[in-house]
C-alpha positions as CSV (number, residue, x, y, z in Angstrom):
1,A,49.7,91.7,30.0
2,G,50.1,95.5,29.9
3,I,52.1,95.6,33.2
4,A,54.5,98.4,33.3
5,L,57.9,97.2,34.4
6,H,61.6,98.1,34.4
7,V,64.3,95.6,34.9
8,Y,67.6,96.3,36.7
9,V,70.2,94.0,35.1
10,D,73.3,93.1,37.1
11,E,76.5,93.2,35.0
12,T,77.2,89.6,36.2
13,R,80.9,89.8,36.5
14,P,83.4,88.5,35.8
15,R,82.0,87.3,32.5
16,N,79.4,90.1,32.1
17,Q,76.6,87.9,30.9
18,G,74.0,90.3,32.3
19,A,75.5,93.3,30.5
20,A,76.0,91.4,27.3
21,L,73.3,88.7,27.1
22,T,70.4,89.6,29.4
23,A,70.4,93.3,28.3
24,F,70.5,92.2,24.7
25,E,67.5,89.9,25.2
26,L,65.5,92.5,27.0
27,S,66.3,95.0,24.2
28,Q,65.0,92.5,21.6
29,Y,61.7,92.3,23.4
30,G,61.5,96.1,24.0
31,V,61.7,95.7,27.8
32,P,62.9,98.9,29.6
33,H,66.1,98.1,31.5
34,T,69.1,99.5,33.2
35,V,72.4,97.7,33.6
36,I,73.8,98.2,37.1
37,A,77.1,97.3,38.9
38,D,76.7,93.9,40.5
39,N,76.8,95.2,44.0
40,A,74.2,98.0,43.4
41,G,71.3,95.7,43.7
42,G,71.2,95.8,47.5
43,L,71.1,99.6,47.5
44,L,68.2,99.7,45.0
45,M,66.3,97.3,47.2
46,Q,67.0,99.4,50.3
47,R,65.6,102.5,48.4
48,G,62.4,100.6,47.5
49,D,63.2,100.7,43.8
50,V,62.9,96.9,43.5
51,D,59.5,95.1,43.8
52,L,60.8,91.6,43.3
53,C,64.0,89.7,42.3
54,F,64.2,86.8,40.0
55,V,67.3,84.9,38.9
56,G,68.1,82.0,36.6
57,V,69.6,78.8,38.0
58,D,71.9,76.0,37.0
59,R,70.5,73.5,39.5
60,V,68.0,73.2,42.4
61,T,68.7,70.4,44.9
62,R,66.1,68.2,46.6
63,N,65.9,70.5,49.6
64,G,65.4,73.6,47.3
65,D,68.9,75.1,47.5
66,A,69.6,77.0,44.3
67,I,73.1,76.7,42.7
68,N,73.6,79.7,40.4
69,K,76.2,82.3,39.2
70,V,78.2,83.6,42.1
71,G,76.6,86.6,43.6
72,T,73.1,85.1,43.7
73,Y,73.3,84.3,47.4
74,L,74.1,88.0,48.2
75,K,71.1,89.2,46.2
76,A,68.9,86.7,48.1
77,L,70.2,88.0,51.4
78,A,69.6,91.6,50.4
79,A,66.1,90.7,49.2
80,Q,65.3,89.0,52.5
81,D,66.6,91.9,54.5
82,C,64.6,94.4,52.4
83,G,61.4,92.3,52.3
84,V,61.6,91.8,48.5
85,P,60.4,88.5,47.2
86,F,63.2,86.4,45.6
87,Y,62.2,83.9,42.9
88,V,64.3,81.3,41.0
89,A,63.3,81.0,37.3
90,M,64.1,77.5,36.0
91,P,63.2,74.8,33.6
92,F,61.9,71.9,35.6
93,T,64.8,69.8,34.3
94,S,67.1,71.9,36.5
95,F,65.6,70.2,39.6
96,D,68.1,67.6,40.8
97,S,66.3,65.2,43.2
98,S,69.4,63.1,43.4
99,T,71.4,65.8,45.3
100,S,70.1,66.4,48.8
101,G,71.4,70.0,49.3
102,G,73.7,72.7,48.0
103,G,76.6,71.6,50.3
104,D,76.8,68.5,48.2
105,V,77.5,70.4,45.0
106,P,81.1,71.0,44.0
107,I,81.7,74.6,43.2
108,E,83.8,75.1,40.0
109,E,86.8,77.4,40.2
110,R,87.3,79.1,36.9
111,S,90.4,80.7,35.4
112,A,91.7,83.7,37.4
113,D,92.1,85.5,34.0
114,E,88.3,86.1,34.0
115,V,88.8,88.3,37.1
116,T,92.2,89.8,36.2
117,H,91.2,90.7,32.6
118,I,88.2,92.2,30.9
119,Q,87.0,91.7,27.3
120,G,85.3,94.3,25.3
121,V,84.7,95.7,21.8
122,T,85.8,99.1,20.7
123,T,83.5,101.5,18.9
124,S,85.1,100.4,15.7
125,G,84.3,96.7,16.4
126,E,87.8,95.6,17.5
127,R,87.8,93.0,20.3
128,L,90.2,93.8,23.1
129,V,91.3,91.9,26.3
130,I,92.7,94.2,28.9
131,Q,94.4,93.4,32.3
132,I,92.6,95.3,35.0
133,V,94.5,94.2,38.1
134,N,98.0,95.0,39.4
135,P,100.5,92.5,37.9
136,G,101.3,90.0,40.5
137,S,97.9,90.1,42.3
138,N,96.3,86.8,42.8
139,A,92.6,86.2,41.9
140,A,90.0,83.7,42.9
141,N,87.1,82.9,40.6
142,P,84.4,80.6,42.1
143,A,81.8,80.4,39.3
144,F,78.8,79.5,41.5
145,D,77.3,79.9,44.9
146,V,74.5,78.3,46.9
147,T,71.3,80.2,47.8
148,P,69.6,78.3,50.6
149,A,65.9,77.3,50.0
150,R,64.9,79.4,53.0
151,L,65.7,82.6,51.0
152,V,63.7,81.5,47.9
153,S,60.0,82.7,47.7
154,G,59.2,80.3,44.9
155,Y,60.4,78.6,41.7
156,I,59.1,79.8,38.4
157,T,58.8,76.8,36.0
158,E,57.0,75.7,32.9
159,R,54.7,73.8,35.4
160,G,53.8,77.1,37.1
161,L,55.0,78.8,40.3
162,L,56.3,76.1,42.7
163,R,57.6,75.8,46.2
164,I,59.6,73.1,48.0
165,Q,57.4,70.9,50.1
166,E,58.9,70.1,53.5
167,L,61.0,67.1,52.4
168,N,58.2,64.8,51.2
169,G,60.8,62.9,49.2
170,G,62.1,66.1,47.9
171,A,59.3,66.6,45.4
172,L,58.4,70.0,44.2
173,A,54.7,70.9,44.8
174,P,52.5,73.7,43.4
175,A,52.9,76.9,45.5
């Protein structure tokens, strides 16, 4: 559409999907982007460097709560505080009308190794796994968090931009 844009891509620790996958996809489409430390997003919003946020999602419950990669909730809070619209991009099949709200979704706890170790590739192409924490330190690794619907500006789907209607059987309705 000829719209100039620049995407700030969170690393998405501990698995680094943003740094590895999202940045790769943006590169393939020639979209200018910068990979940032996960916690830098709030500062960029405070500075006025971010016009809008959008995130993917694993599931959206009947009340509009978004269950996504841990850290999403903090981005939504920062966006709200800074007056930045926060959108959830989702295939409509991610809408789960059988689950009333995010509190009903069990949060997966993944291996602590994902936090205590980091994977990478050397410049020669060798894959390495390196421990990055003090031996004997415990680690917790909740994989997802819940972003309450009140923090979501809208849901970007193949059916268009949608919002959660006030209950109404939990149906999504056009925004």
